[in-house]
NULUMLO-529838 format. One record per residue (C-alpha): z, x negated, y; residue in one letter. Coordinates in pm, whole numbers. Layout:
N
<rec c3="Z" c1="X" c2="Y" residu="A"/>
...
END
This chain:
434
<rec c3="-17199" c1="8209" c2="-10116" residu="X"/>
<rec c3="-17075" c1="8100" c2="-10477" residu="X"/>
<rec c3="-17110" c1="8335" c2="-10774" residu="X"/>
<rec c3="-16934" c1="8271" c2="-11096" residu="X"/>
<rec c3="-16933" c1="8497" c2="-11436" residu="X"/>
<rec c3="-16564" c1="8633" c2="-11377" residu="X"/>
<rec c3="-16310" c1="8678" c2="-11094" residu="X"/>
<rec c3="-16117" c1="8427" c2="-11288" residu="X"/>
<rec c3="-16382" c1="8171" c2="-11275" residu="X"/>
<rec c3="-16459" c1="8219" c2="-10909" residu="X"/>
<rec c3="-16085" c1="8196" c2="-10831" residu="X"/>
<rec c3="-16092" c1="7869" c2="-11032" residu="X"/>
<rec c3="-16395" c1="7741" c2="-10867" residu="X"/>
<rec c3="-16261" c1="7817" c2="-10518" residu="X"/>
<rec c3="-15944" c1="7619" c2="-10580" residu="X"/>
<rec c3="-16114" c1="7351" c2="-10697" residu="X"/>
<rec c3="-16372" c1="7317" c2="-10418" residu="X"/>
<rec c3="-16062" c1="7364" c2="-10169" residu="X"/>
<rec c3="-15853" c1="7064" c2="-10327" residu="X"/>
<rec c3="-16184" c1="6846" c2="-10319" residu="X"/>
<rec c3="-16205" c1="6913" c2="-9968" residu="X"/>
<rec c3="-15856" c1="6878" c2="-9882" residu="X"/>
<rec c3="-15857" c1="6533" c2="-10019" residu="X"/>
<rec c3="-16172" c1="6439" c2="-9862" residu="X"/>
<rec c3="-16075" c1="6547" c2="-9533" residu="X"/>
<rec c3="-15691" c1="6546" c2="-9486" residu="X"/>
<rec c3="-15689" c1="6595" c2="-9127" residu="X"/>
<rec c3="-15870" c1="6903" c2="-9135" residu="X"/>
<rec c3="-15717" c1="7257" c2="-9139" residu="X"/>
<rec c3="-15812" c1="7525" c2="-9409" residu="X"/>
<rec c3="-15704" c1="7845" c2="-9555" residu="X"/>
<rec c3="-15805" c1="8060" c2="-9871" residu="X"/>
<rec c3="-15824" c1="8423" c2="-9775" residu="X"/>
<rec c3="-15875" c1="8738" c2="-10010" residu="X"/>
<rec c3="-15796" c1="9111" c2="-10000" residu="X"/>
<rec c3="-15479" c1="9166" c2="-10201" residu="X"/>
<rec c3="-15125" c1="9030" c2="-10195" residu="X"/>
<rec c3="-15148" c1="8982" c2="-10582" residu="X"/>
<rec c3="-15444" c1="8750" c2="-10511" residu="X"/>
<rec c3="-15275" c1="8561" c2="-10241" residu="X"/>
<rec c3="-14953" c1="8509" c2="-10446" residu="X"/>
<rec c3="-15156" c1="8363" c2="-10723" residu="X"/>
<rec c3="-15383" c1="8148" c2="-10522" residu="X"/>
<rec c3="-15077" c1="8007" c2="-10323" residu="X"/>
<rec c3="-14925" c1="7923" c2="-10677" residu="X"/>
<rec c3="-15245" c1="7734" c2="-10801" residu="X"/>
<rec c3="-15300" c1="7561" c2="-10463" residu="X"/>
<rec c3="-14918" c1="7429" c2="-10476" residu="X"/>
<rec c3="-14994" c1="7326" c2="-10833" residu="X"/>
<rec c3="-15297" c1="7077" c2="-10723" residu="X"/>
<rec c3="-15081" c1="6943" c2="-10434" residu="X"/>
<rec c3="-14783" c1="6871" c2="-10690" residu="X"/>
<rec c3="-15035" c1="6706" c2="-10936" residu="X"/>
<rec c3="-15159" c1="6478" c2="-10636" residu="X"/>
<rec c3="-14804" c1="6379" c2="-10556" residu="X"/>
<rec c3="-14834" c1="6547" c2="-10203" residu="X"/>
<rec c3="-14502" c1="6764" c2="-10245" residu="X"/>
<rec c3="-14151" c1="6682" c2="-10225" residu="X"/>
<rec c3="-13868" c1="6812" c2="-10430" residu="X"/>
<rec c3="-13875" c1="7198" c2="-10453" residu="X"/>
<rec c3="-13612" c1="7379" c2="-10264" residu="X"/>
<rec c3="-13526" c1="7736" c2="-10333" residu="X"/>
<rec c3="-13523" c1="7947" c2="-9998" residu="X"/>
<rec c3="-13427" c1="8328" c2="-9995" residu="X"/>
<rec c3="-13718" c1="8446" c2="-9746" residu="X"/>
<rec c3="-13796" c1="8788" c2="-9629" residu="X"/>
<rec c3="-14047" c1="8856" c2="-9897" residu="X"/>
<rec c3="-13801" c1="8730" c2="-10177" residu="X"/>
<rec c3="-13706" c1="8377" c2="-10350" residu="X"/>
<rec c3="-13956" c1="8099" c2="-10273" residu="X"/>
<rec c3="-13976" c1="7740" c2="-10363" residu="X"/>
<rec c3="-14070" c1="7513" c2="-10073" residu="X"/>
<rec c3="-14099" c1="7141" c2="-10047" residu="X"/>
<rec c3="-14181" c1="6875" c2="-9775" residu="X"/>
<rec c3="-14563" c1="6873" c2="-9757" residu="X"/>
<rec c3="-14609" c1="7265" c2="-9814" residu="X"/>
<rec c3="-14850" c1="7455" c2="-9593" residu="X"/>
<rec c3="-14662" c1="7758" c2="-9428" residu="X"/>
<rec c3="-14715" c1="8065" c2="-9264" residu="X"/>
<rec c3="-14504" c1="8256" c2="-9015" residu="X"/>
<rec c3="-14512" c1="8618" c2="-9046" residu="X"/>
<rec c3="-14324" c1="8753" c2="-8751" residu="X"/>
<rec c3="-14342" c1="8693" c2="-8398" residu="X"/>
<rec c3="-14057" c1="8485" c2="-8270" residu="X"/>
<rec c3="-14068" c1="8391" c2="-7872" residu="X"/>
<rec c3="-13782" c1="8123" c2="-7901" residu="X"/>
<rec c3="-13973" c1="7908" c2="-8137" residu="X"/>
<rec c3="-14317" c1="7981" c2="-7996" residu="X"/>
<rec c3="-14458" c1="8122" c2="-8316" residu="X"/>
<rec c3="-14634" c1="8437" c2="-8367" residu="X"/>
<rec c3="-14737" c1="8627" c2="-8719" residu="X"/>
<rec c3="-14993" c1="8417" c2="-8847" residu="X"/>
<rec c3="-14898" c1="8078" c2="-8721" residu="X"/>
<rec c3="-14958" c1="7813" c2="-8954" residu="X"/>
<rec c3="-14795" c1="7463" c2="-8980" residu="X"/>
<rec c3="-14671" c1="7188" c2="-9262" residu="X"/>
<rec c3="-14324" c1="7163" c2="-9397" residu="X"/>
<rec c3="-14152" c1="6828" c2="-9276" residu="X"/>
<rec c3="-13810" c1="6883" c2="-9421" residu="X"/>
<rec c3="-13628" c1="7191" c2="-9615" residu="X"/>
<rec c3="-13307" c1="7279" c2="-9747" residu="X"/>
<rec c3="-13182" c1="7593" c2="-9866" residu="X"/>
<rec c3="-13045" c1="7657" c2="-9518" residu="X"/>
<rec c3="-13294" c1="7504" c2="-9286" residu="X"/>
<rec c3="-13681" c1="7425" c2="-9240" residu="X"/>
<rec c3="-13849" c1="7164" c2="-9001" residu="X"/>
<rec c3="-14227" c1="7247" c2="-8959" residu="X"/>
<rec c3="-14487" c1="7077" c2="-8779" residu="X"/>
<rec c3="-14711" c1="7325" c2="-8648" residu="X"/>
<rec c3="-15089" c1="7301" c2="-8647" residu="X"/>
<rec c3="-15123" c1="7263" c2="-8264" residu="X"/>
<rec c3="-14896" c1="6961" c2="-8319" residu="X"/>
<rec c3="-14569" c1="7115" c2="-8213" residu="X"/>
<rec c3="-14235" c1="7076" c2="-8434" residu="X"/>
<rec c3="-14005" c1="7369" c2="-8464" residu="X"/>
<rec c3="-13670" c1="7371" c2="-8663" residu="X"/>
<rec c3="-13482" c1="7697" c2="-8781" residu="X"/>
<rec c3="-13187" c1="7789" c2="-8967" residu="X"/>
<rec c3="-13323" c1="8040" c2="-9259" residu="X"/>
<rec c3="-13042" c1="8283" c2="-9185" residu="X"/>
<rec c3="-13193" c1="8330" c2="-8829" residu="X"/>
<rec c3="-13570" c1="8336" c2="-8924" residu="X"/>
<rec c3="-13688" c1="8395" c2="-9306" residu="X"/>
<rec c3="-14001" c1="8532" c2="-9237" residu="X"/>
<rec c3="-14211" c1="8237" c2="-9380" residu="X"/>
<rec c3="-14433" c1="8227" c2="-9688" residu="X"/>
<rec c3="-14658" c1="7974" c2="-9855" residu="X"/>
<rec c3="-14948" c1="7915" c2="-9612" residu="X"/>
<rec c3="-15248" c1="7799" c2="-9850" residu="X"/>
<rec c3="-15373" c1="8137" c2="-9888" residu="X"/>
<rec c3="-15347" c1="8464" c2="-9686" residu="X"/>
<rec c3="-15494" c1="8828" c2="-9690" residu="X"/>
<rec c3="-15734" c1="8895" c2="-9466" residu="X"/>
<rec c3="-15552" c1="9140" c2="-9272" residu="X"/>
<rec c3="-15280" c1="8866" c2="-9189" residu="X"/>
<rec c3="-15533" c1="8626" c2="-9078" residu="X"/>
<rec c3="-15632" c1="8821" c2="-8766" residu="X"/>
<rec c3="-15606" c1="8568" c2="-8488" residu="X"/>
<rec c3="-15606" c1="8268" c2="-8696" residu="X"/>
<rec c3="-15873" c1="7977" c2="-8647" residu="X"/>
<rec c3="-15897" c1="7687" c2="-8900" residu="X"/>
<rec c3="-16174" c1="7420" c2="-8957" residu="X"/>
<rec c3="-16254" c1="7559" c2="-9274" residu="X"/>
<rec c3="-16221" c1="7870" c2="-9474" residu="X"/>
<rec c3="-16246" c1="7978" c2="-9850" residu="X"/>
<rec c3="-16287" c1="8346" c2="-9931" residu="X"/>
<rec c3="-16238" c1="8522" c2="-10262" residu="X"/>
<rec c3="-16427" c1="8847" c2="-10230" residu="X"/>
<rec c3="-16304" c1="9175" c2="-10410" residu="X"/>
<rec c3="-16417" c1="9524" c2="-10447" residu="X"/>
<rec c3="-16147" c1="9637" c2="-10207" residu="X"/>
<rec c3="-16331" c1="9444" c2="-9909" residu="X"/>
<rec c3="-16542" c1="9655" c2="-9636" residu="X"/>
<rec c3="-16743" c1="9527" c2="-9354" residu="X"/>
<rec c3="-16452" c1="9492" c2="-9134" residu="X"/>
<rec c3="-16252" c1="9261" c2="-9389" residu="X"/>
<rec c3="-16587" c1="9091" c2="-9424" residu="X"/>
<rec c3="-16599" c1="9027" c2="-9042" residu="X"/>
<rec c3="-16258" c1="8900" c2="-9021" residu="X"/>
<rec c3="-16270" c1="8647" c2="-9317" residu="X"/>
<rec c3="-16617" c1="8530" c2="-9227" residu="X"/>
<rec c3="-16513" c1="8441" c2="-8879" residu="X"/>
<rec c3="-16162" c1="8242" c2="-8927" residu="X"/>
<rec c3="-16373" c1="7909" c2="-8920" residu="X"/>
<rec c3="-16489" c1="7657" c2="-8693" residu="X"/>
<rec c3="-16706" c1="7440" c2="-8907" residu="X"/>
<rec c3="-16780" c1="7608" c2="-9258" residu="X"/>
<rec c3="-16712" c1="7891" c2="-9495" residu="X"/>
<rec c3="-16752" c1="7944" c2="-9866" residu="X"/>
<rec c3="-16773" c1="8284" c2="-10007" residu="X"/>
<rec c3="-16654" c1="8321" c2="-10390" residu="X"/>
<rec c3="-16721" c1="8612" c2="-10620" residu="X"/>
<rec c3="-16729" c1="8709" c2="-10977" residu="X"/>
<rec c3="-17004" c1="8902" c2="-11129" residu="X"/>
<rec c3="-16756" c1="9112" c2="-11333" residu="X"/>
<rec c3="-16676" c1="9255" c2="-10982" residu="X"/>
<rec c3="-17032" c1="9212" c2="-10833" residu="X"/>
<rec c3="-17326" c1="9216" c2="-11062" residu="X"/>
<rec c3="-17555" c1="9084" c2="-10828" residu="X"/>
<rec c3="-17580" c1="8942" c2="-10455" residu="X"/>
<rec c3="-17736" c1="9257" c2="-10339" residu="X"/>
<rec c3="-17417" c1="9437" c2="-10492" residu="X"/>
<rec c3="-17185" c1="9214" c2="-10291" residu="X"/>
<rec c3="-17387" c1="9252" c2="-9999" residu="X"/>
<rec c3="-17366" c1="9626" c2="-10006" residu="X"/>
<rec c3="-16981" c1="9629" c2="-10044" residu="X"/>
<rec c3="-16911" c1="9403" c2="-9740" residu="X"/>
<rec c3="-17144" c1="9605" c2="-9521" residu="X"/>
<rec c3="-16994" c1="9945" c2="-9581" residu="X"/>
<rec c3="-16734" c1="10120" c2="-9358" residu="X"/>
<rec c3="-16360" c1="10067" c2="-9392" residu="X"/>
<rec c3="-16242" c1="10206" c2="-9684" residu="X"/>
<rec c3="-15896" c1="10343" c2="-9773" residu="X"/>
<rec c3="-15646" c1="10099" c2="-9919" residu="X"/>
<rec c3="-15495" c1="10159" c2="-10286" residu="X"/>
<rec c3="-15132" c1="10142" c2="-10306" residu="X"/>
<rec c3="-15208" c1="9861" c2="-10599" residu="X"/>
<rec c3="-15374" c1="9639" c2="-10320" residu="X"/>
<rec c3="-15022" c1="9574" c2="-10148" residu="X"/>
<rec c3="-14777" c1="9632" c2="-10417" residu="X"/>
<rec c3="-14574" c1="9349" c2="-10271" residu="X"/>
<rec c3="-14526" c1="9546" c2="-9954" residu="X"/>
<rec c3="-14427" c1="9898" c2="-10079" residu="X"/>
<rec c3="-14393" c1="10206" c2="-9799" residu="X"/>
<rec c3="-14004" c1="10137" c2="-9832" residu="X"/>
<rec c3="-14073" c1="9791" c2="-9674" residu="X"/>
<rec c3="-14274" c1="9944" c2="-9399" residu="X"/>
<rec c3="-14028" c1="10192" c2="-9328" residu="X"/>
<rec c3="-13756" c1="9936" c2="-9314" residu="X"/>
<rec c3="-13932" c1="9740" c2="-9064" residu="X"/>
<rec c3="-13954" c1="10040" c2="-8833" residu="X"/>
<rec c3="-13594" c1="10124" c2="-8900" residu="X"/>
<rec c3="-13492" c1="9777" c2="-8804" residu="X"/>
<rec c3="-13685" c1="9809" c2="-8476" residu="X"/>
<rec c3="-13550" c1="10187" c2="-8409" residu="X"/>
<rec c3="-13908" c1="10295" c2="-8422" residu="X"/>
<rec c3="-13913" c1="10676" c2="-8452" residu="X"/>
<rec c3="-14281" c1="10793" c2="-8518" residu="X"/>
<rec c3="-14375" c1="11126" c2="-8695" residu="X"/>
<rec c3="-14584" c1="11097" c2="-8955" residu="X"/>
<rec c3="-14890" c1="11264" c2="-8752" residu="X"/>
<rec c3="-14842" c1="10984" c2="-8513" residu="X"/>
<rec c3="-14844" c1="10717" c2="-8767" residu="X"/>
<rec c3="-15190" c1="10882" c2="-8880" residu="X"/>
<rec c3="-15319" c1="10827" c2="-8515" residu="X"/>
<rec c3="-15192" c1="10476" c2="-8505" residu="X"/>
<rec c3="-15357" c1="10398" c2="-8828" residu="X"/>
<rec c3="-15685" c1="10546" c2="-8693" residu="X"/>
<rec c3="-15680" c1="10308" c2="-8382" residu="X"/>
<rec c3="-15718" c1="10017" c2="-8573" residu="X"/>
<rec c3="-16056" c1="10128" c2="-8672" residu="X"/>
<rec c3="-16145" c1="10265" c2="-8357" residu="X"/>
<rec c3="-16022" c1="10029" c2="-8126" residu="X"/>
<rec c3="-16269" c1="9758" c2="-8158" residu="X"/>
<rec c3="-16539" c1="9998" c2="-8110" residu="X"/>
<rec c3="-16386" c1="10173" c2="-7822" residu="X"/>
<rec c3="-16306" c1="9889" c2="-7621" residu="X"/>
<rec c3="-16646" c1="9675" c2="-7683" residu="X"/>
<rec c3="-16825" c1="9896" c2="-7422" residu="X"/>
<rec c3="-16530" c1="9924" c2="-7183" residu="X"/>
<rec c3="-16583" c1="9697" c2="-6891" residu="X"/>
<rec c3="-16310" c1="9717" c2="-6647" residu="X"/>
<rec c3="-16366" c1="9702" c2="-6257" residu="X"/>
<rec c3="-16374" c1="9336" c2="-6137" residu="X"/>
<rec c3="-16254" c1="9333" c2="-5761" residu="X"/>
<rec c3="-16506" c1="9235" c2="-5554" residu="X"/>
<rec c3="-16297" c1="8955" c2="-5363" residu="X"/>
<rec c3="-16333" c1="8618" c2="-5458" residu="X"/>
<rec c3="-16159" c1="8475" c2="-5781" residu="X"/>
<rec c3="-15770" c1="8442" c2="-5723" residu="X"/>
<rec c3="-15508" c1="8249" c2="-5919" residu="X"/>
<rec c3="-15390" c1="8482" c2="-6218" residu="X"/>
<rec c3="-15027" c1="8563" c2="-6277" residu="X"/>
<rec c3="-14896" c1="8442" c2="-6625" residu="X"/>
<rec c3="-14643" c1="8686" c2="-6603" residu="X"/>
<rec c3="-14561" c1="8998" c2="-6372" residu="X"/>
<rec c3="-14309" c1="8974" c2="-6107" residu="X"/>
<rec c3="-14227" c1="9332" c2="-6153" residu="X"/>
<rec c3="-14161" c1="9344" c2="-6563" residu="X"/>
<rec c3="-14055" c1="9705" c2="-6601" residu="X"/>
<rec c3="-14358" c1="9839" c2="-6407" residu="X"/>
<rec c3="-14583" c1="9618" c2="-6613" residu="X"/>
<rec c3="-14434" c1="9725" c2="-6949" residu="X"/>
<rec c3="-14448" c1="10111" c2="-6811" residu="X"/>
<rec c3="-14817" c1="10053" c2="-6741" residu="X"/>
<rec c3="-14915" c1="9878" c2="-7071" residu="X"/>
<rec c3="-14706" c1="10133" c2="-7280" residu="X"/>
<rec c3="-14919" c1="10420" c2="-7099" residu="X"/>
<rec c3="-15226" c1="10259" c2="-7115" residu="X"/>
<rec c3="-15194" c1="10201" c2="-7491" residu="X"/>
<rec c3="-15115" c1="10561" c2="-7554" residu="X"/>
<rec c3="-15378" c1="10687" c2="-7367" residu="X"/>
<rec c3="-15589" c1="10464" c2="-7593" residu="X"/>
<rec c3="-15437" c1="10618" c2="-7895" residu="X"/>
<rec c3="-15509" c1="10967" c2="-7799" residu="X"/>
<rec c3="-15860" c1="10883" c2="-7700" residu="X"/>
<rec c3="-15912" c1="10717" c2="-8054" residu="X"/>
<rec c3="-15778" c1="11026" c2="-8222" residu="X"/>
<rec c3="-16015" c1="11256" c2="-8035" residu="X"/>
<rec c3="-16305" c1="11017" c2="-8161" residu="X"/>
<rec c3="-16174" c1="11011" c2="-8500" residu="X"/>
<rec c3="-16192" c1="11384" c2="-8505" residu="X"/>
<rec c3="-16575" c1="11366" c2="-8369" residu="X"/>
<rec c3="-16433" c1="11506" c2="-8040" residu="X"/>
<rec c3="-16540" c1="11383" c2="-7671" residu="X"/>
<rec c3="-16236" c1="11195" c2="-7508" residu="X"/>
<rec c3="-16104" c1="11470" c2="-7249" residu="X"/>
<rec c3="-16108" c1="11443" c2="-6868" residu="X"/>
<rec c3="-15719" c1="11402" c2="-6851" residu="X"/>
<rec c3="-15716" c1="11148" c2="-7115" residu="X"/>
<rec c3="-15948" c1="10925" c2="-6929" residu="X"/>
<rec c3="-15760" c1="10985" c2="-6599" residu="X"/>
<rec c3="-15446" c1="10890" c2="-6762" residu="X"/>
<rec c3="-15599" c1="10553" c2="-6875" residu="X"/>
<rec c3="-15743" c1="10467" c2="-6536" residu="X"/>
<rec c3="-15405" c1="10553" c2="-6362" residu="X"/>
<rec c3="-15207" c1="10319" c2="-6599" residu="X"/>
<rec c3="-15492" c1="10055" c2="-6545" residu="X"/>
<rec c3="-15453" c1="10080" c2="-6180" residu="X"/>
<rec c3="-15083" c1="10072" c2="-6218" residu="X"/>
<rec c3="-15121" c1="9731" c2="-6399" residu="X"/>
<rec c3="-15352" c1="9600" c2="-6167" residu="X"/>
<rec c3="-15102" c1="9648" c2="-5901" residu="X"/>
<rec c3="-14841" c1="9428" c2="-6086" residu="X"/>
<rec c3="-15064" c1="9185" c2="-6234" residu="X"/>
<rec c3="-15384" c1="9041" c2="-6102" residu="X"/>
<rec c3="-15680" c1="9169" c2="-6334" residu="X"/>
<rec c3="-15404" c1="9305" c2="-6582" residu="X"/>
<rec c3="-15620" c1="9564" c2="-6685" residu="X"/>
<rec c3="-15924" c1="9346" c2="-6785" residu="X"/>
<rec c3="-15685" c1="9112" c2="-6977" residu="X"/>
<rec c3="-15501" c1="9389" c2="-7166" residu="X"/>
<rec c3="-15831" c1="9534" c2="-7273" residu="X"/>
<rec c3="-15936" c1="9190" c2="-7401" residu="X"/>
<rec c3="-15613" c1="9161" c2="-7584" residu="X"/>
<rec c3="-15674" c1="9482" c2="-7749" residu="X"/>
<rec c3="-16013" c1="9431" c2="-7837" residu="X"/>
<rec c3="-15918" c1="9085" c2="-8010" residu="X"/>
<rec c3="-15611" c1="9228" c2="-8182" residu="X"/>
<rec c3="-15633" c1="9608" c2="-8229" residu="X"/>
<rec c3="-15280" c1="9621" c2="-8383" residu="X"/>
<rec c3="-15120" c1="9538" c2="-8039" residu="X"/>
<rec c3="-15236" c1="9875" c2="-7937" residu="X"/>
<rec c3="-14996" c1="10073" c2="-8148" residu="X"/>
<rec c3="-14725" c1="9820" c2="-8105" residu="X"/>
<rec c3="-14754" c1="9884" c2="-7719" residu="X"/>
<rec c3="-14781" c1="10248" c2="-7776" residu="X"/>
<rec c3="-14436" c1="10262" c2="-7939" residu="X"/>
<rec c3="-14294" c1="10062" c2="-7670" residu="X"/>
<rec c3="-14298" c1="9746" c2="-7801" residu="X"/>
<rec c3="-14493" c1="9554" c2="-7522" residu="X"/>
<rec c3="-14410" c1="9193" c2="-7565" residu="X"/>
<rec c3="-14676" c1="9106" c2="-7815" residu="X"/>
<rec c3="-14929" c1="9248" c2="-7548" residu="X"/>
<rec c3="-14794" c1="9069" c2="-7264" residu="X"/>
<rec c3="-14835" c1="8722" c2="-7445" residu="X"/>
<rec c3="-15184" c1="8812" c2="-7519" residu="X"/>
<rec c3="-15259" c1="8916" c2="-7192" residu="X"/>
<rec c3="-15136" c1="8576" c2="-7068" residu="X"/>
<rec c3="-15359" c1="8386" c2="-7307" residu="X"/>
<rec c3="-15670" c1="8602" c2="-7208" residu="X"/>
<rec c3="-15596" c1="8536" c2="-6841" residu="X"/>
<rec c3="-15588" c1="8150" c2="-6960" residu="X"/>
<rec c3="-15927" c1="8214" c2="-7135" residu="X"/>
<rec c3="-16071" c1="8400" c2="-6835" residu="X"/>
<rec c3="-16031" c1="8102" c2="-6580" residu="X"/>
<rec c3="-16104" c1="7823" c2="-6838" residu="X"/>
<rec c3="-16479" c1="7767" c2="-6927" residu="X"/>
<rec c3="-16375" c1="7557" c2="-7252" residu="X"/>
<rec c3="-16187" c1="7840" c2="-7376" residu="X"/>
<rec c3="-16452" c1="8084" c2="-7291" residu="X"/>
<rec c3="-16705" c1="7860" c2="-7463" residu="X"/>
<rec c3="-16446" c1="7857" c2="-7782" residu="X"/>
<rec c3="-16434" c1="8230" c2="-7807" residu="X"/>
<rec c3="-16820" c1="8242" c2="-7761" residu="X"/>
<rec c3="-16883" c1="8025" c2="-8025" residu="X"/>
<rec c3="-16636" c1="8216" c2="-8259" residu="X"/>
<rec c3="-16844" c1="8545" c2="-8177" residu="X"/>
<rec c3="-17185" c1="8354" c2="-8229" residu="X"/>
<rec c3="-17069" c1="8212" c2="-8554" residu="X"/>
<rec c3="-16939" c1="8569" c2="-8694" residu="X"/>
<rec c3="-17281" c1="8728" c2="-8586" residu="X"/>
<rec c3="-17448" c1="8444" c2="-8775" residu="X"/>
<rec c3="-17255" c1="8527" c2="-9099" residu="X"/>
<rec c3="-17338" c1="8857" c2="-9064" residu="X"/>
<rec c3="-17698" c1="8815" c2="-9029" residu="X"/>
<rec c3="-17739" c1="8511" c2="-9241" residu="X"/>
<rec c3="-17782" c1="8155" c2="-9185" residu="X"/>
<rec c3="-18133" c1="8032" c2="-9061" residu="X"/>
<rec c3="-18215" c1="8411" c2="-8957" residu="X"/>
<rec c3="-18375" c1="8478" c2="-8615" residu="X"/>
<rec c3="-18134" c1="8591" c2="-8332" residu="X"/>
<rec c3="-17981" c1="8930" c2="-8350" residu="X"/>
<rec c3="-17993" c1="9168" c2="-8048" residu="X"/>
<rec c3="-17622" c1="9101" c2="-7996" residu="X"/>
<rec c3="-17698" c1="8708" c2="-7972" residu="X"/>
<rec c3="-17967" c1="8758" c2="-7731" residu="X"/>
<rec c3="-17760" c1="8971" c2="-7509" residu="X"/>
<rec c3="-17481" c1="8708" c2="-7539" residu="X"/>
<rec c3="-17726" c1="8462" c2="-7418" residu="X"/>
<rec c3="-17857" c1="8693" c2="-7146" residu="X"/>
<rec c3="-17491" c1="8749" c2="-7011" residu="X"/>
<rec c3="-17449" c1="8352" c2="-6951" residu="X"/>
<rec c3="-17650" c1="8377" c2="-6652" residu="X"/>
<rec c3="-17364" c1="8572" c2="-6482" residu="X"/>
<rec c3="-17134" c1="8264" c2="-6590" residu="X"/>
<rec c3="-17283" c1="7945" c2="-6497" residu="X"/>
<rec c3="-16967" c1="7754" c2="-6580" residu="X"/>
<rec c3="-16953" c1="7867" c2="-6937" residu="X"/>
<rec c3="-17337" c1="7803" c2="-6987" residu="X"/>
<rec c3="-17278" c1="7475" c2="-6865" residu="X"/>
<rec c3="-16991" c1="7399" c2="-7107" residu="X"/>
<rec c3="-17199" c1="7549" c2="-7406" residu="X"/>
<rec c3="-17493" c1="7328" c2="-7303" residu="X"/>
<rec c3="-17300" c1="7009" c2="-7319" residu="X"/>
<rec c3="-17097" c1="7109" c2="-7640" residu="X"/>
<rec c3="-17320" c1="7353" c2="-7849" residu="X"/>
<rec c3="-17649" c1="7190" c2="-7868" residu="X"/>
<rec c3="-17722" c1="7420" c2="-8158" residu="X"/>
<rec c3="-17757" c1="7727" c2="-7908" residu="X"/>
<rec c3="-18079" c1="7555" c2="-7751" residu="X"/>
<rec c3="-17949" c1="7647" c2="-7403" residu="X"/>
<rec c3="-18089" c1="7336" c2="-7255" residu="X"/>
<rec c3="-18427" c1="7400" c2="-7426" residu="X"/>
<rec c3="-18409" c1="7757" c2="-7288" residu="X"/>
<rec c3="-18355" c1="7616" c2="-6951" residu="X"/>
<rec c3="-18656" c1="7382" c2="-6991" residu="X"/>
<rec c3="-18871" c1="7662" c2="-7103" residu="X"/>
<rec c3="-18776" c1="7857" c2="-6789" residu="X"/>
<rec c3="-18833" c1="7583" c2="-6549" residu="X"/>
<rec c3="-19173" c1="7524" c2="-6723" residu="X"/>
<rec c3="-19264" c1="7892" c2="-6694" residu="X"/>
<rec c3="-19156" c1="7886" c2="-6328" residu="X"/>
<rec c3="-19378" c1="7561" c2="-6253" residu="X"/>
<rec c3="-19670" c1="7717" c2="-6424" residu="X"/>
<rec c3="-19621" c1="8026" c2="-6233" residu="X"/>
<rec c3="-19624" c1="7829" c2="-5905" residu="X"/>
<rec c3="-19954" c1="7658" c2="-6005" residu="X"/>
<rec c3="-20121" c1="7974" c2="-6092" residu="X"/>
<rec c3="-20023" c1="8122" c2="-5771" residu="X"/>
<rec c3="-20133" c1="7822" c2="-5570" residu="X"/>
<rec c3="-20468" c1="7832" c2="-5754" residu="X"/>
<rec c3="-20510" c1="8188" c2="-5637" residu="X"/>
<rec c3="-20449" c1="8125" c2="-5288" residu="X"/>
<rec c3="-20723" c1="7841" c2="-5306" residu="X"/>
<rec c3="-20972" c1="8079" c2="-5451" residu="X"/>
<rec c3="-20909" c1="8339" c2="-5180" residu="X"/>
<rec c3="-20932" c1="8094" c2="-4921" residu="X"/>
<rec c3="-21279" c1="7969" c2="-5076" residu="X"/>
<rec c3="-21388" c1="8343" c2="-5058" residu="X"/>
<rec c3="-21302" c1="8378" c2="-4692" residu="X"/>
<rec c3="-21009" c1="8588" c2="-4742" residu="X"/>
<rec c3="-20775" c1="8370" c2="-4586" residu="X"/>
<rec c3="-20648" c1="8473" c2="-4213" residu="X"/>
END
């Protein structure tokens, strides 16, 4: 946590630290996160100035992007803002510009792939040095630099402080937060209503245009329900455990062989989830027919896709925005996320990555050096049901102390055996042996 006298000073210190780290570790990935679009635009401009000063950017080219006119150059960091299956990118994908003209861009993605596209076909791009916390959901980088502002809350803090693999720095100005205690209080409060000024760059008209382009016709009341899902979905699905077939493990199906039935089942399941979330928002119990609708949709999904409900719930829990997309009939994002969850389910290395992501998020919430939280204890205890995951973590995450825990358990068992043997010997000496 890095305080400064003002937000302006905090922003300057953040950019200075980001630039210093960028030059010291050029091969690492990093991102700057904050709450508002106005701050993101300012931070992106300041970051580009640093690259320009160090000679790491090529010649600026004017590009007409969806969000307006932008200057891009070779060496620029870029973020994709819309899923595009043909290119293999999704909302939040990061990369580095290799070549750019007014009509075309060639980008090297952070996963090593290279994509090229004509701007007339795909213009949903922006500079990728900084992003809003909301936009960063699903992003994972080596290092994160966060600028805290008063509009944040517990949800935003959780997202912002769990995007990194190696390290995170949280900057704030004392004109926004008088003390660390005030900062902690704001970042631990329940979700607050966003102010229109926070998203001045994306007015309501743009949101409606987005819906119109995709022929989404939702009445205002359903719009409110959809927004409520995002705040309720994590808690709702966190306690949900789909029934796991008693039969032995089977190869998962990356895609169903009956796509129409799969899409119908996903849509019905999402709509049932929306209805259940609305009941919870009102403080009412979920009705039996709503749970029945969810169960039937889950059963239908499992008939066309092995463990489909389990993967769908995992996908919804990881990205709650998929719920309202699927409920509106747009299931492609959910299908792709389910395929990813299926891969994680059968790959101990991927499960270990997810485990450590959650572990670090809990550490960020609880404070470094603190004792294990109840949630972390539960995570460790759950490893007894997944020996493959435990073995992966023992090899690659020594900071968890799992090998030490195993040794302690083994020592306790040895001590218990010694005590039992001594008790039998005492009984024999007293003539109780038969």
